[in-house]
Structures are given as C-alpha cells and as structure tokens.
C-alpha positions, -999 to +999 in steps of 0.1 A: -115+557+408-125+581+435-134+562+466-138+563+504-125+541+532-126+544+569-098+537+594-114+541+628-122+578+633-104+588+600-120+587+566-096+583+537-109+598+505-088+587+475-091+610+444-079+584+420-049+569+403-045+591+372-042+629+368-073+634+389-083+665+369-114+684+379-144+678+356-181+675+365-179+638+371-150+642+395-166+671+413-199+651+417-180+620+429-160+640+455-191+658+467-210+626+472-182+611+493-181+643+514-218+639+520-211+605+534-183+618+556-204+647+569-234+624+576-212+600+597-214+604+635-185+619+654-156+613+660-145+618+625-117+633+604-107+633+568-076+625+548-077+633+511-050+614+491-044+598+457-024+570+441+000+573+412+020+602+399-005+629+406-025+641+436-044+663+412-033+680+380-060+707+383-087+716+359-097+693+330-088+718+303-098+693+275-133+690+290-136+728+293-125+734+257-151+708+245-179+723+267-174+760+266-211+768+273-210+746+304-177+759+318-191+789+338-215+767+358-187+741+362-163+767+376-189+778+400-191+742+412-153+740+416-153+771+437-182+756+458-160+726+464-132+748+476-156+766+499-170+734+513-137+719+521-124+751+536-153+751+561-159+714+566-171+708+602-143+682+609-105+682+608-091+677+573-056+670+559-044+666+523-019+638+520-002+651+488+011+619+472+022+634+439+020+665+418-006+691+430-010+717+403-034+746+398-068+738+411-054+707+427-030+728+447-059+751+457-080+721+469-050+710+490-048+745+505-085+744+514-077+716+538-068+724+574-034+707+571-011+693+543+014+665+544+035+661+513+055+632+500+091+639+506+107+623+476+084+630+446+059+655+434+056+693+430+032+718+445+026+744+418+003+773+408+012+774+371-015+799+360+010+825+350+025+801+324-008+785+311-019+814+310-050+817+332-059+846+355-068+837+390-104+843+398-110+864+429-122+834+449-093+812+440-068+840+448-086+845+481-081+809+491-044+810+483-038+843+500-058+832+531-037+800+536-002+812+527+020+841+539+018+872+517+054+867+504+049+830+496+015+836+480+031+863+458+059+841+447+037+810+441+011+830+421+034+852+401+063+829+392+046+795+388+074+780+410+074+742+414+079+734+451+092+699+460+084+686+494+114+701+513+109+735+497+072+734+503+078+726+540+104+754+543+079+779+530+050+766+550+030+755+519+027+722+538+028+713+574+050+682+572+066+658+547+067+620+549+082+590+531+059+575+504+050+544+524+042+565+555+023+594+539-013+585+546-004+572+581+014+605+589-015+625+576-040+604+596-019+608+627-021+646+624-059+647+625-069+616+645-064+633+678-087+661+666-115+638+654-135+643+686-138+681+682-174+693+682-183+694+645-209+723+645-185+744+666-155+737+644-175+744+612-187+777+627-152+787+636-139+780+601-169+799+586-160+830+608-123+827+601-127+825+564-159+845+560-145+870+534-130+841+513-163+821+515-182+852+504-160+857+473-162+820+465-200+821+466-203+849+440-215+834+408-194+842+377-199+837+340 
C-alpha cells in the first residue's frame, strides 16, 4: 500500500510492495501524499521508495486495455505526475529498491537524485520491446536527465542496467546495500532540506521549462 512516513526533515513515500504499476488509483494516492509533503512546513525533503521486488514496473497495461476510452486522460495524469515531481519545491531522491521499468524508470528520473540498490533490480526503458513509442513529454524527461549517448542507448535498445552499470552511466547517483538504501537516500537530501522551497521550485521550473511545457500538452 502506498503510504507516507516522516523521519525528521525527510518524508519517506513508499509506493507499495507489489509491482507498483501506474493506474488511476495509484496516481491519485501518490498525488495525495505529495499534497501532504508540499503542505508541510520547511525544512523538508522527499525519499520515494518501495518494498518487494519492484520499485515500479511502469504502466498498468491490463488496466489500460480494459479502459481504452479512459486511457488518454489517464496518460495526461501520468505526465502531470512526472511534471510535478520534476519541479517539486523541495529536494527529492528515488531510493530504487527493485526493478524500475518504463514509466517507473521515468518517475525515478524526475527526482533530483537516484540511489539504487546495489545487488538487485534493473533500471530499464523497455518501450522498444513492448512495443510502445515514447510520447514527446516522456522522451523529454529522459533526454533532460541523462547524457545524450546514455539516453539514446537506454531508449533504443531497452538495455537493463543493474546497479553498478546504472552508476557507471550516471543513470543513478549512488548505489547502496539493501539494508542501507533508504538511509543512504535520506542522507543525500537531508542536508538540503532547509533550502528555500519557492526558490528551489522556481529554479527547477526554469531549468526544465521546455520539458514541463511538453508534458503539459494534452494528448488523446
């Protein structure tokens, strides 16, 4: 179950203990918890993690196949979540505790930092194998957060990056042992929790203005 805890200045948002696929219920639950984080007084920072085998396995394709008429609006909501996390007015870090695939990997990239479990889990953009074409907004997030060469390889090959390879190619900022992952992620953002929120949010909005503009374009 998606839930929120607080450790001093650091909020820990847990996506869940299953595949944590994106569907309307999950998007609404995460959005509500982000509302709570944003409403809290500073200092504050955010760690997003999960338990179990997956951090997030991306879109809930079964739900999408069963709700074709609702899918365009749902995908607009997914892109809105990416935009929100990308420009959150507080420091954020994804503590990637297991597989991060597809939209799950993109959500991780929308965080300021990423710390990945060293011994288990893959970071992967498998759209070329599904097959699904990247929407302009999703492609913009990936290309804004990765080097051109790494973005090209990740997007066009569907490569599965384990923790050491993800670190070597700067998909993540650090790796950690499983029992130390959340603590390592929290340690990365705790010293930044006192940054002025409105200023930080404005800086991110300027930095990623082209990406945010594309994400805001309705599709469907």
